[in-house]
C-alpha positions as CSV (number, residue, x, y, z in Angstrom):
1,X,-0.9,-14.1,-35.0
2,X,-1.1,-13.2,-31.6
3,X,2.4,-12.3,-30.7
4,X,2.6,-9.7,-33.4
5,X,3.5,-6.6,-32.7
6,X,2.5,-3.3,-35.1
7,X,3.2,0.0,-33.8
8,X,0.1,2.4,-34.2
9,X,2.4,5.5,-34.2
10,X,5.9,5.4,-34.9
11,X,6.8,8.5,-33.0
12,X,5.7,6.7,-29.6
13,X,8.6,5.5,-28.0
14,X,7.0,4.3,-24.5
15,X,4.2,4.5,-22.0
16,X,4.1,4.1,-18.4
17,X,1.7,4.0,-15.8
18,X,2.1,4.7,-12.1
19,X,-0.6,4.2,-9.4
20,X,-1.1,6.3,-6.1
21,X,-2.3,4.9,-3.1
22,X,-2.8,7.8,-1.1
23,X,0.7,7.9,0.0
24,X,3.3,6.9,-2.4
25,X,3.7,6.6,-6.1
26,X,4.0,2.8,-7.4
27,X,5.0,1.3,-10.8
28,X,2.8,-1.8,-10.0
29,X,-0.9,-1.9,-8.9
30,X,-2.7,-4.8,-7.0
31,X,-6.0,-4.4,-5.9
32,X,-4.9,-5.3,-2.5
33,X,-3.0,-2.3,-2.3
34,X,-5.9,-0.4,-0.8
35,X,-9.2,-1.4,0.8
36,X,-11.3,-0.3,-2.0
37,X,-9.0,-2.0,-4.6
38,X,-8.6,1.1,-6.6
39,X,-5.7,3.8,-7.0
40,X,-6.7,7.3,-5.9
41,X,-5.0,8.3,-8.6
42,X,-3.2,7.2,-12.0
43,X,-0.1,8.9,-13.9
44,X,-0.2,8.0,-17.6
45,X,3.3,9.2,-19.2
46,X,3.8,9.1,-23.1
47,X,7.3,9.4,-24.5
48,X,7.1,10.9,-28.1
49,X,10.2,11.4,-30.5
50,X,10.7,14.3,-32.8
51,X,12.1,14.4,-36.2
52,X,15.5,14.4,-34.9
53,X,15.2,11.5,-32.4
54,X,14.9,13.5,-29.2
55,X,12.3,11.9,-26.9
56,X,9.8,14.4,-24.8
57,X,7.8,13.3,-22.3
58,X,4.2,14.3,-21.7
59,X,2.2,13.3,-18.6
60,X,-1.4,13.5,-16.9
61,X,-3.1,12.5,-13.5
62,X,-6.4,11.0,-13.2
63,X,-7.8,11.0,-9.7
64,X,-10.3,8.0,-9.4
65,X,-13.4,9.7,-7.1
66,X,-14.3,6.2,-6.2
67,X,-11.4,4.9,-4.8
68,X,-12.1,7.3,-1.7
69,X,-15.5,5.7,-1.2
70,X,-15.9,3.1,1.4
71,X,-17.2,-0.3,0.2
72,X,-21.0,-0.5,-0.1
73,X,-21.5,3.3,-0.1
74,X,-23.4,4.5,-3.0
75,X,-23.2,8.2,-4.2
């Protein structure tokens, strides 16, 4: 069934994405947020539990160079 959820890693407690529009970080992204339709950066945070159940977070930011190019411009 499509509605079934099966965890791949039991230690992973959560996953969050945030999107940078050039001025602020946002929890949701809609393509109309910028002229190019892409965020300038995406932050991914993974929440992982250790054996004692304490949760640590690991985050990284990915920049999207294509977001800064004007439409129709080719590299």
